[in-house]
C-alpha positions as CSV (number, residue, x, y, z in Angstrom):
1,X,111.0,117.0,94.9
2,X,108.3,114.4,95.9
3,X,106.5,115.2,99.2
4,X,105.7,112.3,101.5
5,X,101.9,112.8,101.4
6,X,102.2,111.9,97.6
7,X,102.5,108.3,98.7
8,X,99.0,108.1,100.1
9,X,97.2,110.2,97.5
10,X,94.0,108.5,96.4
11,X,93.4,110.6,93.3
12,X,96.4,109.0,91.5
13,X,96.9,105.4,90.3
14,X,99.5,103.2,91.9
15,X,101.3,103.1,88.5
16,X,101.4,106.9,88.1
17,X,102.9,107.2,91.6
18,X,105.4,104.4,91.2
19,X,106.8,105.7,87.9
20,X,107.3,109.1,89.4
21,X,109.0,107.6,92.5
22,X,111.1,105.4,90.2
23,X,112.5,108.4,88.3
24,X,113.1,110.3,91.6
25,X,115.1,107.3,93.0
26,X,117.0,106.6,89.8
27,X,118.2,110.2,89.8
28,X,119.0,110.6,93.5
29,X,119.9,107.2,94.8
30,X,123.5,106.4,93.7
31,X,123.3,102.6,94.4
32,X,120.0,102.2,92.5
33,X,121.2,104.5,89.7
34,X,124.2,102.2,89.2
35,X,121.9,99.2,89.2
36,X,119.6,100.7,86.6
37,X,122.6,101.7,84.4
38,X,124.1,98.2,84.6
39,X,120.8,96.8,83.4
40,X,120.6,99.5,80.7
41,X,117.1,100.6,81.9
42,X,115.9,103.4,79.6
43,X,112.7,105.4,79.7
44,X,110.0,103.7,81.8
45,X,106.3,103.8,81.0
46,X,105.0,100.7,82.7
47,X,105.4,99.0,86.1
48,X,106.9,95.9,84.5
49,X,109.8,98.0,83.2
50,X,110.9,99.0,86.7
51,X,113.8,96.8,87.9
52,X,113.7,95.4,91.4
53,X,116.8,95.9,93.5
54,X,118.0,92.6,95.2
55,X,117.4,92.9,98.9
56,X,121.0,92.0,99.7
57,X,121.9,95.5,98.5
58,X,120.8,96.8,102.0
59,X,123.7,94.8,103.4
60,X,126.2,95.8,100.7
61,X,125.4,99.5,100.2
62,X,123.8,102.6,101.8
63,X,120.5,102.7,100.1
64,X,119.5,106.4,100.4
65,X,117.6,108.6,98.1
66,X,118.3,112.3,98.7
67,X,118.6,115.3,96.4
68,X,121.8,116.5,98.1
69,X,123.7,113.7,99.9
70,X,126.2,116.3,101.3
71,X,123.4,117.8,103.5
72,X,123.6,115.1,106.1
73,X,126.1,112.7,107.8
74,X,125.1,109.1,107.5
75,X,126.2,108.4,111.0
76,X,123.6,110.9,112.3
77,X,120.7,109.1,110.6
78,X,118.2,106.9,112.4
79,X,118.2,103.4,110.9
80,X,116.6,100.0,111.2
81,X,118.8,96.9,111.4
82,X,117.9,93.3,110.8
83,X,118.4,90.8,113.5
84,X,121.4,88.4,113.4
85,X,124.2,86.8,115.2
86,X,127.4,88.6,116.3
87,X,129.7,89.3,113.4
88,X,127.0,88.7,110.8
89,X,126.5,91.4,108.1
90,X,123.1,92.8,108.7
91,X,120.8,94.9,106.5
92,X,120.5,98.6,107.4
93,X,117.5,100.7,106.3
94,X,118.1,104.4,106.9
95,X,115.0,106.3,108.1
96,X,115.1,109.8,106.6
97,X,111.6,110.6,107.6
98,X,110.1,108.6,110.5
99,X,106.7,110.1,110.0
100,X,106.4,108.2,106.7
101,X,106.8,104.9,108.6
102,X,104.3,106.0,111.3
103,X,101.7,106.9,108.6
104,X,102.3,103.7,106.7
105,X,101.8,101.6,109.8
106,X,98.6,103.4,111.0
107,X,97.1,103.7,107.5
108,X,98.1,100.2,106.5
109,X,96.7,98.5,109.6
110,X,93.5,100.6,109.4
111,X,93.0,99.3,105.9
112,X,92.4,95.9,107.6
113,X,91.5,96.7,111.2
114,X,89.9,99.4,113.2
115,X,92.9,100.2,115.5
116,X,90.9,102.1,118.0
117,X,89.0,98.9,118.9
118,X,92.2,97.2,120.1
119,X,94.5,96.9,123.1
120,X,97.9,96.0,121.7
121,X,100.1,93.4,123.5
122,X,103.5,92.4,122.2
123,X,105.7,89.4,123.1
124,X,109.1,90.0,121.5
125,X,111.9,87.6,122.6
126,X,114.7,87.9,120.1
127,X,113.7,91.4,119.1
128,X,113.9,93.3,122.4
129,X,117.7,93.1,122.3
130,X,117.9,94.8,119.0
131,X,117.5,98.6,119.6
132,X,117.2,99.2,115.9
133,X,114.4,96.7,115.2
134,X,111.7,98.1,112.9
135,X,109.2,95.8,114.6
136,X,110.0,97.1,118.0
137,X,109.6,100.7,116.6
138,X,106.3,99.8,115.2
139,X,105.0,98.2,118.3
140,X,106.2,101.1,120.5
141,X,104.3,103.5,118.3
142,X,101.1,101.4,118.4
143,X,101.3,101.0,122.2
144,X,101.9,104.7,122.7
145,X,99.0,105.5,120.4
146,X,96.5,103.6,122.6
147,X,95.1,106.0,125.2
148,X,93.7,103.3,127.4
149,X,97.0,102.6,129.1
150,X,96.4,98.8,128.7
151,X,98.6,98.3,125.7
152,X,102.1,97.1,126.5
153,X,105.1,94.8,126.0
154,X,104.7,91.6,127.9
155,X,107.4,90.4,130.3
156,X,109.5,87.8,128.6
157,X,109.6,84.2,129.7
158,X,106.4,84.5,131.7
159,X,103.0,83.1,130.7
160,X,100.0,85.4,130.1
161,X,98.4,86.7,133.3
162,X,94.7,85.8,133.2
163,X,93.8,88.8,135.5
164,X,95.4,91.1,132.9
165,X,93.5,89.4,130.1
166,X,90.3,90.0,132.1
167,X,91.2,93.6,132.7
168,X,91.6,94.2,128.9
169,X,88.3,92.5,128.3
170,X,86.5,94.7,130.8
171,X,87.8,97.8,129.1
172,X,85.4,97.2,126.2
173,X,88.3,96.8,123.7
174,X,89.4,93.7,121.9
175,X,92.9,92.3,122.4
176,X,95.5,92.0,119.6
177,X,98.6,90.0,120.6
178,X,101.7,90.5,118.4
179,X,104.6,88.0,118.4
180,X,107.0,86.0,116.2
181,X,106.0,82.4,115.7
182,X,108.5,80.9,118.1
183,X,107.7,83.4,120.8
184,X,104.0,82.8,120.6
185,X,104.6,79.0,120.7
186,X,106.7,79.5,123.8
187,X,103.7,81.4,125.4
188,X,101.2,78.6,124.9
189,X,103.7,76.0,125.9
190,X,104.4,77.8,129.2
191,X,100.7,77.9,129.9
192,X,97.6,77.6,127.7
193,X,95.5,80.7,128.3
194,X,92.0,81.2,126.9
195,X,91.7,84.6,125.2
196,X,88.4,86.4,124.7
197,X,86.5,85.3,121.6
198,X,87.2,88.4,119.5
199,X,90.9,88.5,120.2
200,X,93.4,88.4,117.4
201,X,96.8,86.8,117.5
202,X,99.1,88.5,115.0
203,X,102.2,86.3,114.2
204,X,104.9,88.3,112.4
205,X,106.8,85.4,110.8
206,X,109.8,83.4,112.0
207,X,108.4,80.0,111.1
208,X,111.7,78.3,111.7
209,X,111.8,77.9,115.4
210,X,114.7,76.6,117.6
211,X,112.9,73.3,117.6
212,X,112.1,72.8,113.9
213,X,110.4,74.4,110.9
214,X,106.7,74.1,110.7
215,X,104.0,75.1,108.2
216,X,101.9,78.1,108.8
217,X,98.8,75.9,109.0
218,X,100.3,73.8,111.8
219,X,101.5,76.9,113.6
220,X,98.0,78.5,113.4
221,X,96.4,75.3,114.6
222,X,98.6,75.1,117.6
223,X,98.2,78.8,118.5
224,X,94.4,78.6,118.1
225,X,94.3,75.6,120.5
226,X,96.7,77.2,123.0
227,X,94.8,80.5,123.1
228,X,91.3,78.9,122.9
229,X,90.2,80.9,119.8
230,X,89.2,79.9,116.3
231,X,92.0,79.5,113.6
232,X,90.3,82.4,111.8
233,X,91.5,84.7,114.6
234,X,95.1,83.8,114.0
235,X,96.4,86.4,111.6
236,X,99.8,87.1,110.0
237,X,101.9,90.1,109.1
238,X,104.5,90.2,106.3
239,X,107.1,92.8,106.8
240,X,110.9,93.2,107.0
241,X,113.6,95.6,107.9
242,X,113.9,96.7,104.3
243,X,110.2,97.7,103.9
244,X,108.3,100.5,105.5
245,X,104.9,98.9,104.7
246,X,103.4,95.6,105.8
247,X,101.0,93.1,104.2
248,X,98.4,91.4,106.3
249,X,96.7,88.1,106.3
250,X,93.4,88.6,108.2
251,X,92.7,84.9,108.7
252,X,93.5,82.2,106.2
253,X,96.7,82.0,104.2
254,X,96.6,84.8,101.7
255,X,98.1,88.2,102.3
256,X,96.7,91.5,101.0
257,X,98.5,94.8,100.7
258,X,97.5,98.5,101.4
259,X,97.0,100.6,98.2
260,X,100.6,102.0,98.2
261,X,102.2,98.5,98.2
262,X,102.2,96.0,95.4
263,X,103.5,92.4,95.4
264,X,104.4,90.4,92.3
265,X,105.9,86.9,91.9
266,X,109.1,86.9,89.8
267,X,111.0,84.4,87.7
268,X,114.3,83.8,89.7
269,X,116.2,83.3,86.5
270,X,115.0,86.6,85.1
271,X,113.5,88.9,87.8
272,X,112.3,91.4,85.2
273,X,109.7,88.8,84.3
274,X,106.6,87.9,86.3
275,X,105.6,84.2,86.5
276,X,102.1,83.1,85.7
277,X,99.4,83.2,88.3
278,X,99.6,80.1,90.5
279,X,103.3,79.5,89.8
280,X,106.0,79.7,92.5
281,X,108.7,82.3,92.2
282,X,110.5,85.1,94.1
283,X,108.4,87.7,95.9
284,X,108.9,91.2,94.5
285,X,107.6,94.2,96.4
286,X,106.9,97.8,95.3
287,X,106.6,99.8,98.5
288,X,106.0,103.4,97.8
289,X,106.6,104.3,101.5
290,X,110.3,103.5,100.9
291,X,110.4,107.0,99.3
292,X,113.9,107.9,100.7
293,X,115.5,104.4,100.2
294,X,114.3,102.2,97.4
295,X,110.7,101.3,96.7
296,X,111.4,98.4,94.3
297,X,112.7,95.3,96.0
298,X,113.4,91.7,95.0
299,X,113.1,89.7,98.3
300,X,114.7,86.3,99.0
301,X,111.3,84.8,99.8
302,X,109.4,82.2,97.8
303,X,105.8,82.9,97.0
304,X,102.7,82.3,94.9
305,X,99.9,84.6,93.8
306,X,96.2,84.4,93.0
307,X,94.0,87.0,91.3
308,X,93.4,90.3,93.0
309,X,97.1,90.7,94.0
310,X,96.8,88.3,97.0
311,X,99.8,86.2,97.7
312,X,101.1,83.4,99.9
313,X,104.6,83.2,101.5
314,X,106.2,79.7,101.0
315,X,109.4,80.3,102.9
316,X,112.9,81.3,101.9
317,X,114.2,80.6,98.4
318,X,117.3,78.5,98.1
319,X,120.0,81.2,97.6
320,X,121.7,78.9,95.1
321,X,118.7,79.4,92.8
322,X,118.9,83.2,92.9
323,X,120.3,85.0,89.9
324,X,123.5,86.8,91.2
325,X,122.9,90.4,90.3
326,X,124.4,92.2,93.3
327,X,127.6,92.5,91.4
328,X,125.9,95.3,89.6
329,X,126.1,97.5,92.7
330,X,129.5,98.7,93.7
331,X,130.2,99.5,97.4
332,X,130.4,103.2,98.1
């Protein structure tokens, strides 16, 4: 049995940990086991031999890794659920051990930021109505972790309160404002409010607004102007319901990952194959924090990569271009 702290061990290589987790999940995750059998995956010695499960599997199957599936009832498990309209089939990510997610959030952010330096504010229209949102869970945890009492969810449909901004500034901490792209745009359009110079605005995606789709560059420029801070202070997070780790873009356009997460760009016609550096393809993620679900995911996002593992998100891939491989996973 692999213990959760194995994920964050620094005395083992990512490859060593990933291969052990792959074998654990192939043996104890029925859906992933069927997927590997259908692809005739044999003994694995290298990362590039590990197959990436199409992300749609989280809509079609219960993606759970457990030594004994009879020891729990699935209806008793906590889960994250993707957002969507009524009647839409949504992804479910079962949370067998919430502490893994908590550790992944804290350790992952501290890889890029000193969390103790920040007051966390969150503006979350579109997410607050989803009680099973992984983003809301994350923000709740970050807010509760801050002992200053100044971190909080902002009231929806109201502009920033300049007196509250001043209060956060006087605390000696910096401000980190989280929000999806469309929500942050709403904030600055309600009222442009100048934030302190060292503030960070963390957009969590959602580039397609109810108005139109815009580039990340245009979004960051509008947010920088609206909040009165440099574009270098507009940062991005890349995460999703199906992952328990996040990648961060601390200014600019290239995302980096914490040490237990690895991103590659895959050939959509053959996802076992990586494309060349600088070529567009499907974003594949190996997230070791997904210990009790599946750590090896083929997303539906288009991306491009440079040296050092840094990557850029270029939007959604046209589903018609995806190789249909979900037929390999039967429903339970």
